[in-house]
VMD Tcl script that draws the C-alpha trace (Angstrom):
set ca {
  {6.08 52.16 96.90}
  {6.51 48.40 97.08}
  {9.69 47.16 95.56}
  {9.99 44.11 93.26}
  {11.99 41.18 94.55}
  {14.80 41.78 92.07}
  {15.02 45.39 93.17}
  {15.04 44.34 96.84}
  {17.97 41.95 95.98}
  {19.95 44.82 94.44}
  {19.56 46.74 97.53}
  {20.73 43.95 99.55}
  {23.63 43.48 97.37}
  {24.74 47.11 97.63}
  {24.37 46.92 101.56}
  {26.31 43.76 101.58}
  {29.06 45.30 99.68}
  {29.08 48.32 102.22}
  {29.43 45.95 105.06}
  {32.46 44.34 103.61}
  {34.23 47.85 103.23}
  {36.89 48.71 105.67}
  {35.17 52.13 105.93}
  {31.92 50.48 107.26}
  {31.21 52.49 110.49}
  {28.92 51.82 113.55}
  {26.55 54.34 112.07}
  {26.42 52.32 108.74}
  {25.67 49.34 110.93}
  {22.72 51.05 112.47}
  {21.44 52.02 109.15}
  {21.64 48.46 107.89}
  {19.69 47.17 111.01}
  {16.98 49.72 110.43}
  {16.66 48.58 106.87}
  {16.54 44.83 107.95}
  {13.71 45.79 110.54}
  {11.66 47.77 108.04}
  {10.41 44.82 105.98}
  {10.69 41.05 106.63}
  {11.48 40.75 102.77}
  {14.47 43.02 103.28}
  {16.05 40.56 105.76}
  {15.04 37.63 103.49}
  {16.84 39.17 100.54}
  {19.90 40.05 102.49}
  {20.10 36.41 103.91}
  {19.74 34.89 100.47}
  {22.19 37.19 98.82}
  {24.61 36.53 101.75}
  {24.25 32.78 101.28}
  {25.02 32.96 97.66}
  {28.00 35.09 98.07}
  {29.28 33.15 100.90}
  {28.79 30.00 98.91}
  {30.91 31.54 96.07}
  {33.62 32.57 98.31}
  {33.02 36.33 97.32}
  {32.58 37.92 100.82}
  {33.63 37.18 104.32}
  {30.71 36.71 106.85}
  {32.15 39.27 109.42}
  {28.86 41.26 109.73}
  {26.41 39.98 112.21}
  {23.75 42.85 112.81}
  {22.08 40.71 115.61}
  {22.49 37.37 117.50}
  {20.44 35.53 114.88}
  {23.34 36.06 112.40}
  {26.15 35.42 114.98}
  {26.50 31.65 114.15}
  {27.40 32.43 110.68}
  {30.63 34.04 111.80}
  {31.74 30.84 113.47}
  {33.45 29.13 110.51}
  {35.59 26.17 110.36}
  {39.26 26.32 109.06}
  {37.85 24.26 105.92}
  {35.33 27.03 104.97}
  {37.96 29.74 105.54}
  {40.34 27.98 103.04}
  {37.51 27.45 100.60}
  {36.82 31.08 100.47}
  {40.42 31.81 99.34}
  {39.50 31.48 95.56}
  {40.40 33.33 92.57}
  {36.95 35.03 92.54}
  {37.37 36.39 96.08}
  {40.96 37.63 95.35}
  {39.57 39.50 92.32}
  {36.80 40.81 94.42}
  {39.08 41.98 97.28}
  {41.21 43.68 94.79}
  {38.38 46.04 94.07}
  {37.56 46.67 97.69}
  {40.66 48.82 98.19}
  {39.73 52.31 99.46}
  {41.07 53.89 96.31}
  {38.89 51.69 94.20}
  {35.48 52.03 95.91}
  {33.70 53.22 92.60}
  {34.95 50.26 90.77}
  {33.88 47.87 93.54}
  {30.30 49.12 93.17}
  {30.19 48.61 89.51}
  {31.82 45.16 89.68}
  {29.45 44.02 92.49}
  {26.42 45.17 90.50}
  {27.70 43.51 87.21}
  {28.18 40.17 89.21}
  {24.83 40.51 90.82}
  {22.92 41.07 87.35}
  {24.91 38.54 85.47}
  {25.47 35.78 87.87}
  {23.89 36.13 91.32}
  {20.24 36.64 90.44}
  {20.10 33.61 88.06}
  {21.78 31.49 90.91}
  {19.42 32.72 93.52}
  {16.30 31.98 91.29}
  {17.44 28.59 90.20}
  {18.94 27.03 93.18}
  {17.53 29.00 96.34}
  {14.05 30.02 95.41}
  {12.92 27.11 93.46}
  {14.73 24.18 91.58}
  {14.55 24.28 87.91}
  {13.04 20.60 87.90}
  {12.07 18.10 90.34}
  {11.79 14.30 89.61}
  {9.95 11.68 91.31}
  {9.26 7.95 90.71}
  {6.22 6.00 92.02}
  {5.44 2.36 91.54}
  {2.80 -0.03 92.84}
  {3.25 -3.81 93.27}
  {0.93 -6.64 92.45}
  {-2.25 -6.09 94.27}
  {-1.16 -2.60 95.59}
  {-2.95 0.60 94.97}
  {-1.62 4.01 95.98}
  {-2.64 7.60 96.16}
  {-0.03 10.27 95.47}
  {-0.33 14.14 95.95}
  {2.00 16.20 93.86}
  {3.63 19.47 94.85}
  {1.07 21.33 92.88}
  {-1.90 19.74 94.59}
  {-2.75 17.34 91.76}
  {-3.90 13.91 93.06}
  {-2.81 10.51 91.35}
  {-4.63 7.42 92.26}
  {-2.46 4.56 91.01}
  {-3.76 1.00 90.35}
  {-2.00 -2.16 90.74}
  {1.26 -3.00 89.03}
  {1.74 0.55 87.71}
  {4.92 2.58 87.14}
  {5.18 6.41 86.68}
  {7.89 9.18 86.68}
  {6.83 12.68 87.53}
  {8.74 15.90 86.49}
  {7.75 19.36 87.83}
  {9.13 22.71 86.75}
  {7.93 26.29 86.60}
  {6.89 25.86 82.98}
  {5.14 22.41 82.92}
  {4.00 19.40 84.70}
  {4.76 16.05 83.26}
  {4.08 12.37 83.96}
  {5.69 9.49 82.17}
  {3.78 6.34 82.29}
  {5.69 3.16 81.73}
  {2.87 0.80 82.55}
  {-0.25 0.61 84.49}
  {-3.40 2.56 85.24}
  {-3.79 6.05 87.06}
  {-6.76 8.31 87.69}
  {-5.59 12.10 87.55}
  {-7.35 14.88 89.31}
  {-5.21 17.83 88.04}
  {-5.02 21.13 89.85}
  {-5.84 23.89 87.47}
  {-2.71 26.14 86.46}
  {-2.89 27.97 83.22}
  {0.72 28.73 83.34}
  {1.78 25.10 83.63}
  {0.01 22.60 81.30}
  {-0.18 19.12 82.80}
  {1.04 16.20 80.33}
  {0.67 12.50 80.62}
  {3.16 10.72 78.22}
  {2.90 7.04 77.08}
  {4.78 5.24 74.47}
  {2.04 5.56 72.29}
  {0.72 8.98 72.83}
  {0.27 12.26 74.89}
  {-2.56 13.62 76.90}
  {-2.48 17.23 77.71}
  {-4.72 19.09 80.17}
  {-5.15 22.35 82.22}
  {-7.32 21.11 84.97}
  {-9.56 18.02 84.95}
  {-10.01 14.48 86.17}
  {-9.32 11.53 83.80}
  {-8.22 7.98 83.74}
  {-5.22 6.52 81.70}
  {-4.58 2.93 81.26}
  {-1.65 1.58 79.35}
  {-1.24 -2.14 79.11}
  {0.20 -4.35 76.51}
  {1.18 -1.34 74.38}
  {-2.36 -0.05 74.13}
  {-3.64 3.12 75.84}
  {-7.25 3.96 76.87}
  {-8.21 7.64 78.17}
  {-11.55 8.24 79.82}
  {-12.66 11.63 81.07}
  {-14.52 12.11 84.20}
  {-14.85 15.79 83.92}
  {-13.22 18.70 82.26}
  {-11.42 18.55 78.88}
  {-8.28 16.88 77.68}
  {-6.40 16.70 74.33}
  {-5.30 13.20 73.22}
  {-2.49 12.92 70.60}
  {-0.89 9.62 69.24}
  {2.89 9.50 69.03}
  {4.60 9.54 65.67}
  {6.43 6.27 64.55}
  {9.16 8.47 62.96}
  {9.70 11.69 60.90}
  {6.95 12.27 58.30}
  {4.38 9.98 59.92}
  {1.20 11.36 58.61}
  {-1.05 9.35 60.99}
  {-0.44 11.58 63.72}
  {-3.58 13.25 65.02}
  {-5.22 14.80 68.07}
  {-8.70 14.54 69.62}
  {-10.35 16.73 72.23}
  {-12.26 14.56 74.86}
  {-15.03 16.24 77.01}
  {-16.73 14.69 80.23}
  {-18.01 11.19 79.54}
  {-15.86 10.62 76.36}
  {-12.81 8.38 75.83}
  {-10.37 7.37 73.09}
  {-8.02 4.53 72.57}
  {-4.66 4.11 71.03}
  {-3.84 0.68 69.72}
  {-0.58 -1.31 69.81}
  {0.31 0.03 66.23}
  {-0.10 3.67 67.48}
  {-3.42 4.32 65.78}
  {-5.66 6.81 67.47}
  {-9.33 5.61 67.34}
  {-12.31 7.99 67.15}
  {-13.77 9.48 70.22}
  {-16.15 7.05 71.98}
  {-18.75 7.28 74.89}
  {-17.10 6.34 78.31}
  {-18.61 4.39 80.96}
  {-16.74 6.24 83.71}
  {-18.17 4.45 86.55}
  {-17.17 0.92 84.93}
  {-13.65 2.47 84.11}
  {-13.18 3.48 87.78}
  {-14.45 0.35 89.30}
  {-10.74 -0.45 90.12}
  {-10.77 2.09 92.91}
  {-13.02 -0.21 94.79}
  {-10.89 -3.03 93.91}
  {-13.24 -4.33 91.46}
  {-12.97 -5.15 87.67}
  {-15.73 -5.10 85.22}
  {-15.51 -7.55 82.27}
  {-17.89 -7.33 79.33}
  {-17.69 -10.24 76.73}
  {-14.03 -10.36 77.59}
  {-11.84 -13.33 76.43}
  {-10.79 -15.66 79.39}
  {-7.09 -15.24 78.51}
  {-7.42 -11.32 78.99}
  {-9.40 -11.83 82.25}
  {-6.50 -14.21 83.73}
  {-4.00 -11.52 82.82}
  {-6.04 -8.88 84.75}
  {-6.04 -11.21 87.66}
  {-2.36 -11.64 87.73}
  {-2.04 -7.83 88.35}
  {-3.98 -8.24 91.58}
  {-2.60 -11.63 92.86}
  {0.78 -13.34 92.71}
  {-0.47 -16.63 91.52}
  {0.08 -18.96 88.56}
  {-3.09 -19.77 86.60}
  {-2.91 -22.02 83.62}
  {-5.35 -23.26 81.13}
  {-5.39 -26.89 80.30}
  {-6.05 -25.92 76.68}
  {-5.06 -22.77 74.94}
  {-8.46 -22.53 73.16}
  {-10.09 -22.18 76.59}
  {-8.76 -18.66 76.47}
  {-11.16 -17.84 73.78}
  {-14.27 -18.20 76.29}
  {-16.04 -15.10 77.05}
  {-16.66 -13.80 80.42}
  {-19.05 -10.94 81.54}
  {-19.56 -9.65 85.16}
  {-18.12 -7.39 87.90}
  {-15.60 -9.25 90.08}
  {-14.08 -8.44 93.48}
  {-10.32 -8.61 93.25}
  {-9.99 -9.06 96.98}
  {-11.00 -12.54 96.86}
  {-9.33 -14.64 94.25}
  {-10.72 -18.01 95.07}
  {-14.20 -16.61 95.04}
  {-13.59 -14.81 91.70}
  {-12.19 -17.85 90.05}
  {-15.05 -20.00 91.27}
  {-17.61 -17.54 89.65}
  {-15.58 -17.43 86.44}
  {-15.31 -21.24 86.27}
  {-18.94 -21.67 86.73}
  {-19.87 -19.04 84.06}
  {-17.40 -20.54 81.55}
  {-18.33 -24.15 82.40}
  {-14.74 -24.94 83.62}
  {-13.15 -27.09 86.43}
  {-10.77 -25.55 88.61}
  {-7.82 -27.80 90.29}
  {-5.04 -26.43 92.58}
  {-1.82 -28.42 92.87}
  {0.52 -28.63 95.83}
  {2.73 -26.02 94.26}
  {-0.16 -23.50 94.29}
  {-0.69 -23.54 90.56}
  {-4.28 -23.30 89.57}
  {-5.53 -24.97 86.37}
  {-8.57 -24.43 84.63}
  {-9.92 -27.25 82.27}
  {-13.06 -27.93 80.38}
  {-14.45 -28.21 76.86}
  {-12.86 -25.84 74.25}
  {-14.95 -23.35 72.47}
  {-16.88 -24.97 69.59}
  {-16.86 -23.07 66.42}
  {-20.20 -22.61 64.73}
  {-20.49 -24.21 61.26}
  {-21.86 -21.92 58.54}
}
mol new
graphics top color blue
foreach p $ca { graphics top sphere $p radius 0.5 }
foreach p [lrange $ca 0 end-1] q [lrange $ca 1 end] { graphics top cylinder $p $q radius 0.2 }
display resetview
């Protein structure tokens, strides 16, 4: 019958206690070696339990069933001193020949109450792991998480990732990321921004958060979008479920807009280093360009920022992009010796009613 991992650790603990007893014989040593050879998991459990108890100073590493373990007996004087703790003294007290029964009970109690949680939390898998990723101006990056999920980061983006046994969480401080999430029903995947939350099990979607506004677009699968409350009792909090080809936006005030149709090809144009503008104010266009290029672009008149721009632009070639924009918006472009680019022209004329 196959043993559970916890049961196997308990067996390893009993054998480890026996190995520390002064009455441990050569025949006992042979029995232990046979048990270790029976199943690789037996050896693994014995090693993990030994590591934990050595670290705690509970046992002396004087048992080496084979050469593989011999190096563990070569201890420095420093580690010898560290083992002389109060916990070890207490344990050794119960290892006296006339108190073997008490030793068995004490060892099992320590195992159940203390050692198993330590093994699970610190040797098997950390409770949480944290990572931070950033992209600079004009830089794009692809990140593969430990669960197999893939994150494609657009320029000037910043995220923090927290992974645990119970959840997968990404904090988006600023930027744009396309997520391809590995399905895992036991660990929901969350993307958090200052304005809202996106929760999924397995799907592919894009999240963009710039200037305190959030846009979520789903390539395939299903996600839930929820805006963040502004305080206790905020009745504006609501959630939407988005399917493939749908999107939703959260504005700077935290309001979650209704579901909209998403042009996912247009949204994901940034993966080809392109940006699509559709009747976009020139001021917003220049802000987008600044994410891709370290350049200072000025407007000779503030009103020029109200001019509208439509088209698909290659972000690799700044000069070409600016020339196309200047031509489309009837502007003149001038570059001074400091590298500053100034766009000038006639301001937008308001129509009279």
